[in-house]
Residue, then its C-alpha position, 0 to 999 in steps of 0.5 A: m549039295l544044291g546051289c542057289s540057282a538049282l534051288r531056285t530052279i526047283a522052287c520055280i518048277a514046283v510053283l509052275l506045276i502048282a500053277s499048271l494044275a490050277h489052270a482050267e481049260d476054256v470050256a463051259a462051266p460045269d453044272p452046279a451039282r458037280m461043282a458042289a460035289a467037287k468042293e465037298l471033295m476038296a473040303v473032305t481031303g483038306m486041300t487048303k491045308q495040303m497047299d499050305g503044307m506043300i508050301a511049308v515043305m518047299a520053304e524049308g527045303f529052299r532055306k536048308g539048301a540056301q543055308d548049306r550053299a550060301g550061309s545064314a545071311a544069304a539064306d535069310a534074304l533068299g528065304s524072305e524073297f521066297d516067302k514074299h513070292m509065295q504070299r503073293m501067289m497065295s493071295y490067289r488061293e480062292q481063285m485057285l481052289e475054284e479052278f481046282a474044283d472046276i477041273y474035278a467037276q469037268r472030269f467026274t460026274v456027281n456020282e463019281l465024286q460022291a464015291v470018292i468023297d465016301f472013300y475019304k470019309s471012311p477010316t481008310g480014307q481018313k488014314f490016307i489023308a492023315a498020311t498025305p503030308e508025310l508021303m509028300q515030304a518023303g516024295a519031295q526028298i526022293g525028288i531032291k535026291y534024284s535032282q541032285k544026281a541029275l545035276q551031277g551028270p549022267a549015271s554010269g552006263e547012261k549016254 
C-alpha cells in the first residue's frame, strides 16, 4: 500500500512531467504553417481529451491510495486539495497547448506533421487513438506496481 506521502510524491512527479513537456525551448517561433500543422495534429489526436483523461486517472489513483491508507475523510480532504491544484494548473490549458504545438512545430516539418496527421486519420490511427486512454491507464498501473516495489526496498539480488 502506498502512504499519503508516496501518493503525493507520485502525483507531484506526474505534474512535473506534464509541466516539463509543456516547457518550450527559448528559440525563434516556428513558421505559421508548422504551427497550424502541429495544432491540427493535436486536434486529430484529441490531446485536450487525453489531458483530461490523464488527470482523471491521476485523481482516481490518488483518491484510492488515500482511501486505502487514511480512510474516507482524509481521502476526501486530500482529493479536494488535489482537485483544486489540478484546476489551477488546467487554468493554463490554452498556454500549455500552445507550447505543445510549438514543440512539435520546432521538431517536425509541415510534411512530417502531415504524414502523422494522415496516419491518425486512418482506421489504424483512429484505433490507436481510441485505445490510448486504456493503454495509459494500464501503463499507470504498471508504474504504480513498480513504484510500490521500489518503496519496499531493493529486489532480491539487487545491491
